[in-house]
N, CA, C and O of each residue as an XYZ file, in Angstrom:
1012
protein
N      86.338    130.247     58.426
C      85.064    129.929     59.077
C      84.015    129.577     58.024
O      83.864    130.294     57.035
N      83.294    128.482     58.232
C      82.296    128.044     57.266
C      81.108    128.994     57.238
O      80.691    129.521     58.269
N      80.571    129.205     56.043
C      79.406    130.061     55.843
C      78.140    129.239     55.947
O      78.042    128.164     55.355
N      77.168    129.739     56.697
C      75.877    129.051     56.782
C      75.107    129.317     55.496
O      74.761    130.461     55.199
N      74.841    128.267     54.739
C      74.092    128.409     53.491
C      72.593    128.283     53.731
O      71.811    129.105     53.252
N      72.195    127.256     54.471
C      70.783    126.995     54.754
C      70.528    127.241     56.232
O      71.203    126.670     57.088
N      69.553    128.091     56.529
C      69.209    128.394     57.918
C      67.692    128.296     58.070
O      66.947    129.198     57.687
N      67.263    127.180     58.638
C      65.839    126.908     58.848
C      65.539    127.058     60.327
O      66.185    126.424     61.162
N      64.565    127.891     60.657
C      64.259    128.170     62.064
C      62.764    128.025     62.324
O      61.956    128.773     61.774
N      62.400    127.057     63.168
C      61.014    126.851     63.610
C      60.038    126.719     62.451
O      58.920    127.230     62.513
N      60.457    126.038     61.402
C      59.616    125.918     60.208
C      58.497    124.894     60.435
O      58.732    123.777     60.897
N      57.295    125.307     60.101
C      56.126    124.420     60.131
C      55.511    124.370     58.747
O      55.663    125.289     57.943
N      54.805    123.262     58.484
C      54.065    123.154     57.236
C      52.809    122.355     57.499
O      52.861    121.216     57.963
N      51.669    122.974     57.193
C      50.371    122.341     57.389
C      49.672    122.159     56.046
O      49.747    123.016     55.166
N      48.996    121.030     55.910
C      48.110    120.799     54.776
C      46.694    120.641     55.319
O      46.501    120.311     56.490
N      45.726    120.876     54.474
C      44.336    120.795     54.918
C      43.522    119.881     54.010
O      43.612    119.950     52.785
N      42.737    119.035     54.636
C      41.713    118.267     53.944
C      40.385    118.779     54.474
O      39.950    118.410     55.565
N      39.747    119.635     53.685
C      38.579    120.348     54.200
C      39.025    121.255     55.334
O      39.891    122.110     55.146
N      38.439    121.072     56.506
C      38.815    121.869     57.677
C      39.806    121.140     58.594
O      40.192    121.655     59.643
N      40.203    119.952     58.187
C      41.113    119.153     59.016
C      42.555    119.524     58.693
O      42.987    119.428     57.544
N      43.292    119.947     59.708
C      44.700    120.329     59.540
C      45.592    119.105     59.668
O      45.481    118.339     60.625
N      46.471    118.930     58.700
C      47.441    117.836     58.708
C      48.832    118.450     58.839
O      49.349    118.990     57.860
N      49.453    118.386     60.015
C      50.788    118.974     60.182
C      51.872    118.069     59.603
O      52.032    116.931     60.044
N      52.617    118.572     58.614
C      53.708    117.796     58.011
C      55.039    118.105     58.677
O      55.859    117.210     58.882
N      55.254    119.371     59.014
C      56.451    119.786     59.766
C      55.981    120.555     60.986
O      55.076    121.384     60.893
N      56.602    120.280     62.145
C      56.092    120.837     63.405
C      57.117    121.690     64.143
O      57.161    121.679     65.373
N      57.928    122.415     63.416
C      58.915    123.271     64.050
C      60.324    122.751     63.857
O      60.998    122.368     64.814
N      60.767    122.740     62.594
C      62.079    122.190     62.242
C      63.143    123.277     62.289
O      62.955    124.368     61.752
N      64.258    122.970     62.933
C      65.443    123.834     62.949
C      66.575    123.088     62.262
O      66.830    121.922     62.566
N      67.252    123.751     61.341
C      68.320    123.102     60.592
C      69.269    124.150     60.024
O      68.838    125.165     59.478
N      70.554    123.890     60.160
C      71.562    124.720     59.511
C      72.493    123.827     58.703
O      72.907    122.763     59.163
N      72.815    124.270     57.499
C      73.749    123.557     56.636
C      74.799    124.559     56.170
O      74.461    125.617     55.638
N      76.059    124.229     56.367
C      77.134    125.130     55.966
C      77.522    124.885     54.513
O      77.290    123.807     53.967
N      78.111    125.893     53.905
C      78.545    125.804     52.518
C      79.553    124.672     52.355
O      80.521    124.582     53.109
N      79.322    123.815     51.374
C      80.225    122.708     51.106
C      79.951    121.455     51.897
O      80.698    120.484     51.775
N      78.904    121.438     52.708
C      78.590    120.282     53.537
C      77.748    119.271     52.753
O      77.049    119.630     51.805
N      77.826    118.002     53.163
C      77.003    116.954     52.576
C      76.176    116.317     53.687
O      76.715    115.677     54.590
N      74.860    116.502     53.608
C      73.954    116.117     54.687
C      72.893    115.159     54.174
O      72.375    115.323     53.070
N      72.576    114.158     54.984
C      71.464    113.253     54.682
C      70.285    113.596     55.580
O      70.447    113.827     56.778
N      69.092    113.627     54.983
C      67.851    113.777     55.742
C      67.104    112.460     55.645
O      66.699    112.044     54.559
N      66.923    111.802     56.793
C      66.286    110.490     56.830
C      64.963    110.547     57.575
O      64.663    111.511     58.278
N      64.185    109.496     57.405
C      62.935    109.389     58.134
C      62.010    108.429     57.426
O      62.152    108.219     56.222
N      61.064    107.839     58.138
C      60.106    106.925     57.519
C      59.125    107.686     56.635
O      59.082    108.916     56.659
N      58.348    106.958     55.866
C      57.306    107.580     55.046
C      56.377    108.394     55.943
O      55.957    107.934     57.005
N      56.066    109.603     55.500
C      55.183    110.463     56.278
C      55.878    111.256     57.357
O      55.218    111.935     58.145
N      57.216    111.186     57.414
C      57.948    111.897     58.471
C      58.116    113.377     58.167
O      58.399    114.167     59.069
N      57.944    113.764     56.900
C      58.087    115.169     56.519
C      59.348    115.475     55.735
O      59.610    116.635     55.418
N      60.142    114.444     55.412
C      61.428    114.722     54.756
C      61.252    115.282     53.343
O      61.996    116.175     52.939
N      60.274    114.766     52.585
C      60.040    115.302     51.243
C      59.456    116.710     51.309
O      59.772    117.559     50.476
N      58.604    116.952     52.302
C      58.067    118.305     52.502
C      59.197    119.279     52.797
O      59.222    120.387     52.262
N      60.135    118.866     53.650
C      61.268    119.719     53.977
C      62.117    119.978     52.739
O      62.561    121.105     52.523
N      62.348    118.961     51.931
C      63.142    119.164     50.725
C      62.461    120.136     49.772
O      63.131    120.964     49.154
N      61.129    120.046     49.642
C      60.410    120.972     48.775
C      60.565    122.406     49.244
O      60.642    123.328     48.431
N      60.610    122.595     50.556
C      60.811    123.944     51.089
C      62.240    124.404     50.843
O      62.460    125.544     50.435
N      63.217    123.528     51.086
C      64.615    123.881     50.851
C      64.846    124.233     49.388
O      65.641    125.118     49.073
N      64.143    123.533     48.490
C      64.300    123.778     47.061
C      63.396    124.852     46.509
O      63.351    125.061     45.296
N      62.668    125.546     47.385
C      61.770    126.634     46.991
C      60.665    126.163     46.056
O      60.163    126.931     45.235
N      60.289    124.885     46.190
C      59.119    124.369     45.483
C      57.848    124.619     46.279
O      56.745    124.527     45.740
N      57.999    124.934     47.559
C      56.867    125.181     48.443
C      57.300    126.172     49.511
O      58.492    126.384     49.734
N      56.325    126.770     50.163
C      56.609    127.715     51.246
C      56.212    127.099     52.583
O      55.268    126.311     52.639
N      56.910    127.440     53.651
C      56.478    126.968     54.969
C      55.231    127.702     55.424
O      54.963    128.823     54.991
N      54.471    127.061     56.300
C      53.304    127.727     56.888
C      53.727    128.719     57.959
O      53.042    129.712     58.207
N      54.858    128.443     58.588
C      55.367    129.329     59.625
C      56.856    129.133     59.776
O      57.415    128.153     59.282
N      57.505    130.070     60.464
C      58.940    129.993     60.662
C      59.709    130.720     59.578
O      59.131    131.427     58.754
N      61.028    130.536     59.590
C      61.917    131.275     58.701
C      62.818    130.310     57.932
O      63.313    129.326     58.482
N      63.018    130.612     56.650
C      63.986    129.869     55.846
C      64.842    130.876     55.093
O      64.347    131.631     54.257
N      66.133    130.874     55.404
C      67.082    131.759     54.739
C      68.071    130.933     53.927
O      68.610    129.937     54.408
N      68.297    131.359     52.699
C      69.288    130.748     51.827
C      70.370    131.781     51.577
O      70.119    132.821     50.968
N      71.577    131.492     52.051
C      72.680    132.451     52.007
C      72.285    133.790     52.635
O      72.630    134.853     52.121
N      71.566    133.723     53.740
C      71.207    134.922     54.484
C      69.986    135.650     53.962
O      69.547    136.629     54.565
N      69.429    135.192     52.853
C      68.261    135.856     52.260
C      66.995    135.105     52.642
O      66.878    133.904     52.399
N      66.051    135.819     53.240
C      64.773    135.221     53.616
C      63.964    134.917     52.359
O      63.637    135.814     51.581
N      63.648    133.630     52.176
C      62.941    133.237     50.952
C      61.529    132.734     51.224
O      60.767    132.511     50.283
N      61.170    132.554     52.478
C      59.892    131.919     52.793
C      58.677    132.765     52.420
O      57.576    132.235     52.269
N      58.868    134.058     52.274
C      57.734    134.933     51.966
C      57.721    135.412     50.518
O      56.893    136.245     50.151
N      58.619    134.902     49.703
C      58.700    135.378     48.322
C      57.537    134.849     47.484
O      56.941    133.822     47.808
N      57.224    135.564     46.404
C      56.123    135.153     45.543
C      56.592    134.065     44.579
O      57.768    133.703     44.565
N      55.668    133.551     43.780
C      55.975    132.431     42.902
C      57.092    132.759     41.907
O      57.976    131.936     41.669
N      57.049    133.965     41.329
C      58.065    134.346     40.347
C      59.443    134.432     40.990
O      60.440    134.019     40.398
N      59.492    134.971     42.207
C      60.762    135.082     42.908
C      61.310    133.703     43.292
O      62.514    133.459     43.204
N      60.411    132.806     43.718
C      60.845    131.446     44.057
C      61.356    130.725     42.810
O      62.341    129.989     42.881
N      60.701    130.928     41.679
C      61.138    130.297     40.432
C      62.533    130.781     40.046
O      63.350    130.002     39.554
N      62.801    132.048     40.266
C      64.122    132.593     39.948
C      65.201    131.976     40.843
O      66.299    131.669     40.380
N      64.877    131.797     42.128
C      65.829    131.170     43.042
C      66.082    129.724     42.630
O      67.228    129.276     42.597
N      65.013    128.995     42.315
C      65.178    127.600     41.873
C      66.059    127.518     40.638
O      66.905    126.632     40.523
N      65.855    128.441     39.725
C      66.567    128.403     38.453
C      68.052    128.735     38.612
O      68.895    128.206     37.887
N      68.360    129.611     39.562
C      69.725    130.110     39.687
C      70.529    129.511     40.835
O      71.760    129.517     40.801
N      69.839    128.994     41.852
C      70.572    128.598     43.059
C      70.453    127.126     43.423
O      71.227    126.637     44.247
N      69.497    126.401     42.826
C      69.210    125.041     43.271
C      69.305    124.057     42.106
O      68.801    124.315     41.013
N      69.960    122.930     42.362
C      69.985    121.829     41.406
C      69.239    120.646     41.982
O      69.510    120.245     43.114
N      68.294    120.066     41.226
C      67.466    118.966     41.716
C      67.852    117.649     41.047
O      68.107    117.601     39.843
N      67.891    116.583     41.847
C      68.108    115.233     41.339
C      67.027    114.351     41.938
O      66.861    114.306     43.157
N      66.288    113.644     41.079
C      65.141    112.868     41.531
C      65.364    111.375     41.318
O      66.161    110.965     40.474
N      64.649    110.575     42.096
C      64.716    109.126     41.975
C      64.316    108.658     40.581
O      64.916    107.732     40.035
N      63.299    109.301     40.005
C      62.771    108.878     38.704
C      63.464    109.558     37.528
O      63.005    109.446     36.391
N      64.572    110.267     37.793
C      65.422    110.912     36.785
C      64.780    112.153     36.169
O      65.436    113.186     36.035
N      63.480    112.060     35.785
C      62.749    113.200     35.205
C      63.419    113.773     33.954
O      63.457    114.987     33.755
N      63.944    112.877     33.117
C      64.506    113.310     31.838
C      63.403    113.342     30.788
O      62.480    112.528     30.826
N      63.499    114.279     29.854
C      62.520    114.356     28.767
C      62.888    113.319     27.709
O      63.988    113.370     27.157
N      61.981    112.375     27.415
C      62.331    111.243     26.551
C      62.676    111.620     25.126
O      63.417    110.896     24.461
N      62.152    112.749     24.638
C      62.380    113.125     23.244
C      63.707    113.852     23.039
O      64.119    114.095     21.905
N      64.376    114.197     24.145
C      65.632    114.935     24.052
C      66.830    114.026     24.298
O      66.732    113.032     25.016
N      67.954    114.377     23.696
C      69.191    113.637     23.947
C      69.727    114.011     25.329
O      69.229    114.930     25.979
N      70.755    113.273     25.762
C      71.383    113.584     27.050
C      71.868    115.026     27.065
O      71.646    115.752     28.034
N      72.530    115.440     25.993
C      73.050    116.800     25.923
C      71.927    117.820     25.972
O      72.044    118.830     26.667
N      70.850    117.580     25.253
C      69.725    118.514     25.231
C      69.027    118.573     26.585
O      68.570    119.640     26.996
N      68.939    117.431     27.291
C      68.343    117.429     28.626
C      69.147    118.295     29.585
O      68.576    119.019     30.401
N      70.460    118.223     29.489
C      71.308    119.015     30.392
C      71.271    120.491     30.014
O      71.375    121.362     30.878
N      71.121    120.769     28.725
C      71.051    122.158     28.262
C      69.766    122.861     28.696
O      69.761    124.078     28.885
N      68.691    122.116     28.855
C      67.372    122.713     29.044
C      67.312    123.734     30.180
O      66.872    124.858     29.935
N      67.732    123.411     31.416
C      67.661    124.424     32.468
C      68.570    125.625     32.212
O      68.330    126.713     32.734
N      69.615    125.425     31.407
C      70.508    126.539     31.080
C      69.831    127.514     30.132
O      70.138    128.706     30.127
N      68.900    126.996     29.323
C      68.105    127.873     28.458
C      67.268    128.816     29.323
O      67.178    130.014     29.056
N      66.654    128.242     30.373
C      65.829    129.061     31.262
C      66.657    130.098     32.007
O      66.135    131.131     32.426
N      67.943    129.823     32.170
C      68.817    130.803     32.821
C      69.254    131.903     31.872
O      69.872    132.882     32.291
N      68.934    131.746     30.592
C      69.248    132.779     29.617
C      70.649    132.714     29.053
O      71.129    133.700     28.494
N      71.327    131.567     29.183
C      72.671    131.453     28.640
C      72.639    131.387     27.120
O      71.758    130.765     26.526
N      73.616    132.041     26.505
C      73.735    132.015     25.048
C      74.044    130.596     24.584
O      74.612    129.800     25.331
N      73.664    130.282     23.337
C      73.787    128.922     22.824
C      75.161    128.310     22.957
O      75.284    127.158     23.373
N      76.208    129.061     22.611
C      77.566    128.528     22.645
C      77.985    128.209     24.067
O      78.524    127.134     24.333
N      77.742    129.136     24.983
C      78.114    128.916     26.382
C      77.278    127.800     27.008
O      77.771    127.002     27.806
N      76.013    127.766     26.630
C      75.099    126.743     27.152
C      75.569    125.350     26.742
O      75.626    124.443     27.573
N      75.899    125.182     25.490
C      76.354    123.885     24.996
C      77.678    123.480     25.665
O      77.882    122.311     25.995
N      78.561    124.445     25.858
C      79.859    124.154     26.475
C      79.696    123.696     27.925
O      80.365    122.756     28.352
N      78.805    124.357     28.694
C      78.592    123.972     30.090
C      77.947    122.606     30.196
O      78.317    121.808     31.058
N      76.979    122.329     29.324
C      76.313    121.028     29.339
C      77.292    119.921     28.956
O      77.319    118.861     29.580
N      78.078    120.172     27.948
C      79.065    119.186     27.495
C      80.082    118.901     28.590
O      80.424    117.745     28.843
N      80.562    119.947     29.235
C      81.545    119.782     30.302
C      80.984    118.938     31.441
O      81.684    118.081     31.981
N      79.721    119.176     31.812
C      79.109    118.422     32.907
C      78.977    116.948     32.553
O      79.239    116.085     33.390
N      78.578    116.653     31.330
C      78.400    115.265     30.915
C      79.734    114.527     30.807
O      79.838    113.365     31.201
N      80.742    115.196     30.276
C      82.075    114.584     30.192
C      82.621    114.325     31.583
O      83.211    113.276     31.843
N      82.424    115.285     32.477
C      82.869    115.153     33.864
C      82.257    113.928     34.539
O      82.867    113.338     35.431
N      81.052    113.548     34.112
C      80.361    112.411     34.706
C      80.484    111.144     33.865
O      79.715    110.198     34.032
N      81.467    111.137     32.954
C      81.786    109.926     32.212
C      80.829    109.578     31.100
O      80.684    108.406     30.755
N      80.162    110.585     30.523
C      79.150    110.315     29.495
C      79.536    110.872     28.125
O      78.668    111.191     27.312
N      80.818    110.986     27.878
C      81.288    111.541     26.605
C      80.759    110.767     25.415
O      80.502    111.347     24.360
N      80.593    109.455     25.574
C      80.136    108.615     24.464
C      78.611    108.495     24.406
O      78.078    107.768     23.569
N      77.911    109.203     25.290
C      76.443    109.081     25.346
C      75.739    110.420     25.121
O      74.551    110.551     25.418
N      76.437    111.383     24.616
C      75.889    112.738     24.492
C      74.606    112.796     23.670
O      73.694    113.556     23.992
N      74.536    112.004     22.621
C      73.413    112.111     21.683
C      72.440    110.943     21.809
O      71.623    110.703     20.919
N      72.536    110.220     22.924
C      71.596    109.139     23.200
C      70.380    109.692     23.947
O      70.517    110.576     24.794
N      69.204    109.177     23.636
C      67.996    109.542     24.368
C      67.855    108.634     25.592
O      68.471    107.570     25.648
N      67.045    109.053     26.573
C      66.948    108.292     27.820
C      66.690    106.797     27.643
O      67.281    105.986     28.355
N      65.820    106.420     26.708
C      65.501    105.002     26.540
C      66.688    104.197     26.038
O      66.686    102.968     26.108
N      67.710    104.897     25.528
C      68.916    104.233     25.031
C      70.015    104.157     26.091
O      71.120    103.689     25.814
N      69.708    104.619     27.305
C      70.679    104.655     28.387
C      70.267    103.708     29.511
O      69.079    103.460     29.715
N      71.236    103.188     30.228
C      70.940    102.376     31.416
C      70.432    103.275     32.529
O      70.501    104.500     32.426
N      69.913    102.657     33.610
C      69.433    103.448     34.735
C      70.536    104.298     35.342
O      70.315    105.462     35.675
N      71.729    103.720     35.487
C      72.847    104.476     36.038
C      73.250    105.629     35.141
O      73.587    106.706     35.631
N      73.221    105.416     33.826
C      73.567    106.492     32.899
C      72.514    107.597     32.940
O      72.850    108.780     32.875
N      71.243    107.216     33.047
C      70.194    108.230     33.157
C      70.377    109.073     34.413
O      70.189    110.289     34.382
N      70.744    108.424     35.525
C      70.956    109.188     36.745
C      72.168    110.103     36.619
O      72.177    111.204     37.170
N      73.185    109.653     35.899
C      74.344    110.514     35.651
C      73.939    111.748     34.833
O      74.405    112.857     35.096
N      73.072    111.542     33.849
C      72.571    112.683     33.073
C      71.805    113.638     33.986
O      71.945    114.856     33.880
N      70.989    113.070     34.889
C      70.228    113.902     35.822
C      71.161    114.693     36.736
O      70.894    115.855     37.044
N      72.247    114.071     37.167
C      73.222    114.765     38.010
C      73.911    115.867     37.203
O      74.103    116.980     37.692
N      74.282    115.540     35.956
C      74.909    116.552     35.093
C      73.987    117.749     34.902
O      74.427    118.897     34.945
N      72.710    117.472     34.693
C      71.725    118.559     34.527
C      71.665    119.425     35.779
O      71.539    120.646     35.690
N      71.757    118.790     36.949
C      71.663    119.531     38.203
C      72.885    120.401     38.468
O      72.759    121.481     39.046
N      74.069    119.944     38.052
C      75.294    120.669     38.407
C      75.836    121.543     37.286
O      76.751    122.334     37.513
N      75.283    121.414     36.069
C      75.818    122.164     34.927
C      75.782    123.667     35.155
O      76.682    124.391     34.730
N      74.736    124.130     35.828
C      74.574    125.562     36.060
C      75.303    126.037     37.316
O      75.176    127.193     37.718
N      76.071    125.126     37.934
C      76.832    125.449     39.149
C      75.942    126.075     40.228
O      76.179    127.207     40.650
N      74.925    125.340     40.669
C      74.005    125.878     41.688
C      74.684    125.989     43.055
O      75.725    125.378     43.296
N      74.084    126.769     43.930
C      74.612    126.923     45.273
C      74.400    125.661     46.098
O      75.207    125.343     46.972
N      73.321    124.945     45.822
C      72.991    123.752     46.597
C      72.375    122.699     45.674
O      71.569    123.023     44.802
N      72.763    121.434     45.877
C      72.214    120.319     45.122
C      71.329    119.502     46.056
O      71.782    119.064     47.114
N      70.061    119.292     45.671
C      69.106    118.516     46.456
C      68.794    117.222     45.719
O      68.371    117.241     44.563
N      69.005    116.105     46.391
C      68.782    114.799     45.774
C      67.719    114.040     46.562
O      67.870    113.822     47.764
N      66.648    113.642     45.888
C      65.543    112.927     46.528
C      65.622    111.449     46.158
O      65.331    111.078     45.021
N      66.013    110.604     47.110
C      66.163    109.157     46.893
C      66.925    108.876     45.593
O      66.407    108.179     44.722
N      68.144    109.405     45.448
C      68.839    109.337     44.160
C      69.243    107.944     43.719
O      69.547    107.745     42.542
N      69.258    106.961     44.632
C      69.631    105.595     44.254
C      68.456    104.628     44.346
O      68.629    103.423     44.163
N      67.276    105.141     44.624
C      66.122    104.285     44.879
C      65.713    103.420     43.706
O      65.164    102.336     43.901
N      65.973    103.884     42.472
C      65.563    103.129     41.292
C      66.718    102.339     40.679
O      66.604    101.835     39.561
N      67.834    102.231     41.413
C      69.032    101.607     40.864
C      69.394    100.340     41.624
O      69.034    100.184     42.791
N      70.108     99.435     40.958
C      70.622     98.266     41.661
C      71.755     98.692     42.587
O      72.265     99.805     42.463
N      72.154     97.822     43.513
C      73.084     98.208     44.563
C      74.435     98.665     44.027
O      75.000     99.637     44.528
N      74.959     97.975     43.013
C      76.271     98.345     42.482
C      76.219     99.708     41.805
O      77.089    100.549     42.030
N      75.194     99.929     40.971
C      75.050    101.223     40.310
C      74.808    102.315     41.341
O      75.303    103.434     41.201
N      74.038    101.981     42.388
C      73.799    102.941     43.459
C      75.084    103.377     44.126
O      75.259    104.558     44.425
N      75.992    102.432     44.366
C      77.284    102.771     44.968
C      78.085    103.686     44.055
O      78.763    104.595     44.535
N      78.017    103.463     42.751
C      78.724    104.329     41.806
C      78.174    105.754     41.854
O      78.928    106.726     41.817
N      76.843    105.859     41.939
C      76.223    107.183     41.999
C      76.594    107.890     43.306
O      76.849    109.094     43.312
N      76.622    107.143     44.403
C      77.016    107.736     45.682
C      78.459    108.204     45.644
O      78.794    109.228     46.239
N      79.311    107.471     44.957
C      80.701    107.897     44.804
C      80.768    109.219     44.037
O      81.605    110.072     44.332
N      79.878    109.384     43.047
C      79.820    110.642     42.309
C      79.398    111.797     43.212
O      79.932    112.901     43.112
N      78.429    111.531     44.098
C      78.013    112.568     45.040
C      79.176    112.975     45.941
O      79.355    114.156     46.237
N      79.953    112.005     46.370
C      81.098    112.322     47.212
C      82.146    113.124     46.448
O      82.818    113.980     47.024
N      82.286    112.848     45.157
C      83.196    113.641     44.334
C      82.703    115.081     44.236
O      83.492    116.019     44.351
N      81.388    115.259     44.024
C      80.808    116.604     43.964
C      81.064    117.344     45.265
O      81.426    118.521     45.273
N      80.867    116.633     46.360
C      81.099    117.220     47.672
C      82.560    117.607     47.838
O      82.860    118.692     48.338
N      83.481    116.726     47.421
C      84.913    116.999     47.541
C      85.328    118.218     46.716
O      86.313    118.885     47.031
N      84.566    118.501     45.660
C      84.849    119.666     44.820
C      84.226    120.941     45.361
O      84.324    121.995     44.733
N      83.585    120.855     46.525
C      83.064    122.045     47.180
C      81.583    122.264     47.047
O      81.073    123.279     47.520
N      80.856    121.333     46.408
C      79.408    121.481     46.270
C      78.694    121.187     47.589
O      79.106    120.303     48.340
N      77.634    121.923     47.861
C      76.765    121.652     48.994
C      75.699    120.668     48.539
O      74.967    120.942     47.588
N      75.605    119.515     49.216
C      74.720    118.444     48.783
C      73.817    118.023     49.938
O      74.292    117.757     51.042
N      72.510    117.964     49.675
C      71.537    117.464     50.649
C      70.825    116.278     50.016
O      70.224    116.404     48.949
N      70.894    115.128     50.677
C      70.307    113.901     50.153
C      69.153    113.479     51.053
O      69.348    113.257     52.248
N      67.958    113.365     50.493
C      66.802    112.852     51.217
C      66.699    111.363     50.928
O      66.638    110.956     49.768
N      66.680    110.546     51.979
C      66.718    109.103     51.772
C      66.110    108.352     52.942
O      66.008    108.874     54.052
N      65.706    107.107     52.670
C      65.307    106.205     53.744
C      66.354    105.114     53.919
O      66.220    104.254     54.790
N      67.397    105.147     53.091
C      68.405    104.089     53.044
C      69.610    104.450     53.915
O      70.305    105.420     53.614
N      69.876    103.698     54.985
C      71.033    103.992     55.843
C      72.356    103.972     55.093
O      73.273    104.714     55.445
N      72.473    103.135     54.065
C      73.721    103.075     53.320
C      74.001    104.374     52.570
O      75.158    104.760     52.403
N      72.944    105.047     52.119
C      73.109    106.339     51.464
C      73.582    107.370     52.495
O      74.504    108.144     52.237
N      72.945    107.367     53.651
C      73.329    108.302     54.711
C      74.773    108.084     55.147
O      75.456    109.039     55.518
N      75.242    106.856     55.109
C      76.606    106.484     55.482
C      77.648    107.278     54.699
O      78.747    107.530     55.194
N      77.296    107.671     53.469
C      78.237    108.381     52.609
C      78.279    109.884     52.887
O      79.084    110.597     52.288
N      77.429    110.371     53.780
C      77.354    111.805     54.052
C      78.169    112.178     55.293
O      78.680    111.305     55.994
N      78.284    113.466     55.553
C      79.009    113.952     56.732
C      78.124    113.977     57.976
O      78.598    113.813     59.100
N      76.827    114.185     57.746
C      75.914    114.355     58.872
C      74.565    113.751     58.511
O      74.139    113.789     57.357
N      73.906    113.196     59.512
C      72.595    112.588     59.319
C      71.582    113.303     60.206
O      71.752    113.374     61.423
N      70.528    113.832     59.589
C      69.425    114.419     60.328
C      68.222    113.508     60.166
O      67.864    113.140     59.047
N      67.592    113.140     61.282
C      66.490    112.195     61.230
C      65.196    112.877     61.639
O      65.109    113.494     62.701
N      64.187    112.755     60.773
C      62.863    113.318     61.031
C      61.893    112.213     61.429
O      61.937    111.108     60.889
N      61.033    112.520     62.363
C      59.953    111.614     62.720
C      58.740    112.447     63.084
O      58.818    113.301     63.969
N      57.621    112.212     62.415
C      56.383    112.965     62.659
C      56.603    114.470     62.572
O      56.050    115.235     63.362
N      57.418    114.888     61.602
C      57.626    116.310     61.358
C      58.537    116.995     62.341
O      58.576    118.224     62.390
N      59.283    116.224     63.137
C      60.179    116.783     64.142
C      61.579    116.218     63.928
O      61.728    115.050     63.570
N      62.597    117.034     64.143
C      63.975    116.547     64.108
C      64.252    115.840     65.429
O      64.252    116.468     66.488
N      64.489    114.528     65.363
C      64.728    113.762     66.585
C      66.179    113.327     66.720
O      66.566    112.805     67.766
N      66.992    113.527     65.689
C      68.423    113.244     65.771
C      69.135    114.070     64.710
O      68.610    114.280     63.617
N      70.327    114.534     65.038
C      71.134    115.330     64.122
C      72.592    115.052     64.469
O      73.185    115.743     65.298
N      73.166    114.031     63.828
C      74.451    113.504     64.254
C      75.481    113.518     63.127
O      75.139    113.265     61.972
N      76.747    113.816     63.459
C      77.800    113.711     62.443
C      78.133    112.258     62.154
O      77.960    111.382     63.002
N      78.612    112.020     60.946
C      79.145    110.712     60.590
C      80.645    110.765     60.841
O      81.334    111.611     60.270
N      81.160    109.877     61.684
C      82.565    109.933     62.073
C      83.464    109.650     60.883
O      83.191    108.756     60.082
N      84.539    110.421     60.776
C      85.426    110.345     59.620
C      86.154    109.006     59.529
O      86.376    108.512     58.424
N      86.529    108.409     60.653
C      87.362    107.209     60.609
C      86.548    105.926     60.530
O      86.689    105.153     59.582
N      85.704    105.702     61.519
C      84.997    104.428     61.540
C      83.540    104.557     61.140
O      82.809    103.567     61.154
N      83.093    105.782     60.777
C      81.759    106.025     60.260
C      80.631    105.533     61.159
O      80.423    104.335     61.349
N      79.919    106.505     61.698
C      78.710    106.209     62.452
C      77.615    105.881     61.443
O      77.111    106.770     60.756
N      77.259    104.637     61.357
C      76.222    104.238     60.420
C      74.866    104.775     60.859
O      74.612    104.987     62.045
N      74.010    104.987     59.880
C      72.695    105.521     60.192
C      71.924    104.602     61.128
O      71.093    105.063     61.911
N      72.201    103.280     61.049
C      71.516    102.372     61.964
C      71.807    102.722     63.419
O      70.939    102.564     64.278
N      73.030    103.200     63.706
C      73.386    103.583     65.067
C      72.607    104.822     65.505
O      72.188    104.939     66.656
N      72.422    105.745     64.553
C      71.618    106.926     64.855
C      70.199    106.506     65.212
O      69.621    106.994     66.183
N      69.645    105.595     64.416
C      68.277    105.160     64.656
C      68.166    104.418     65.988
O      67.170    104.560     66.696
N      69.176    103.634     66.327
C      69.138    102.880     67.572
C      69.159    103.794     68.792
O      68.678    103.427     69.864
N      69.727    104.995     68.615
C      69.826    105.933     69.725
C      68.569    106.772     69.913
O      68.466    107.537     70.872
N      67.613    106.630     68.996
C      66.401    107.441     69.074
C      65.482    106.946     70.180
O      65.513    105.768     70.538
N      64.655    107.854     70.727
C      63.633    107.410     71.669
C      62.591    106.574     70.953
O      62.452    106.689     69.735
N      61.857    105.739     71.664
C      60.783    104.953     71.024
C      59.788    105.850     70.322
O      59.558    106.983     70.746
N      59.199    105.351     69.256
C      58.226    106.126     68.484
C      57.149    106.687     69.403
O      56.561    105.980     70.221
N      56.912    107.997     69.233
C      55.856    108.632     70.019
C      56.404    109.495     71.140
O      55.751    110.457     71.544
N      57.611    109.170     71.664
C      58.182    109.996     72.726
C      58.707    111.277     72.149
O      59.386    111.264     71.123
N      58.409    112.374     72.781
C      58.912    113.654     72.377
C      58.164    114.273     71.214
O      58.564    115.331     70.728
N      57.102    113.655     70.758
C      56.337    114.242     69.653
C      55.735    115.570     70.067
O      55.212    115.719     71.171
N      55.819    116.540     69.149
C      55.162    117.825     69.403
C      53.673    117.665     69.164
O      53.243    116.795     68.406
N      52.916    118.483     69.794
C      51.463    118.431     69.593
C      51.090    119.174     68.327
O      51.660    120.212     67.990
N      50.111    118.608     67.637
C      49.656    119.255     66.406
C      48.921    120.543     66.745
O      48.455    121.243     65.845
């Protein structure tokens, strides 16, 4: 029986401009099982990045419950959230977020330093992750000496080197050309096949096509949550076509 890793129940998130409340999430329910690969889609302003920040413990919900492996994390303090991020979550960003002065190997080692790993073990884990992602010949290159696809591979290696419980990817192919993007998506599928739990936030239906399930957000509400069929693949465009017209079913702020 699959273990529920992520359990989000009635999560809301509000921002304020002066006294004006801006609801970003309006009661999101979501469960992700261990080893699953899920895409979160939605237009700009739909709340998908806000949801990812909550899943990654970069932010807290205004209301509702968020449990990671059965542990309630929504009420934890900053230090506790930082510990969870450091030990349980791997982040991959569209802009790579590599430190330009460090080599590929040093970039991957950096989060392992924060985890307190000894130098020898830290170097071995970073090296293994980079070799696994085909970067054996690029270990000592700095970001400016790498192609966009190679930089994203380094970012993926950095995210998985510490063997996190969940990998969160925010528009991981957005800065890449289509061919390189397909290569990166193939890497995500390999990670998934090896048992990693992967959540991809994207606006690109082709990215969602590579996942097992597509969750679609609109105006801070989950309006579709559909599996991708194993044989003929339910494309994300089909999910979108099945949605009600914009505005129907919106929750009140």
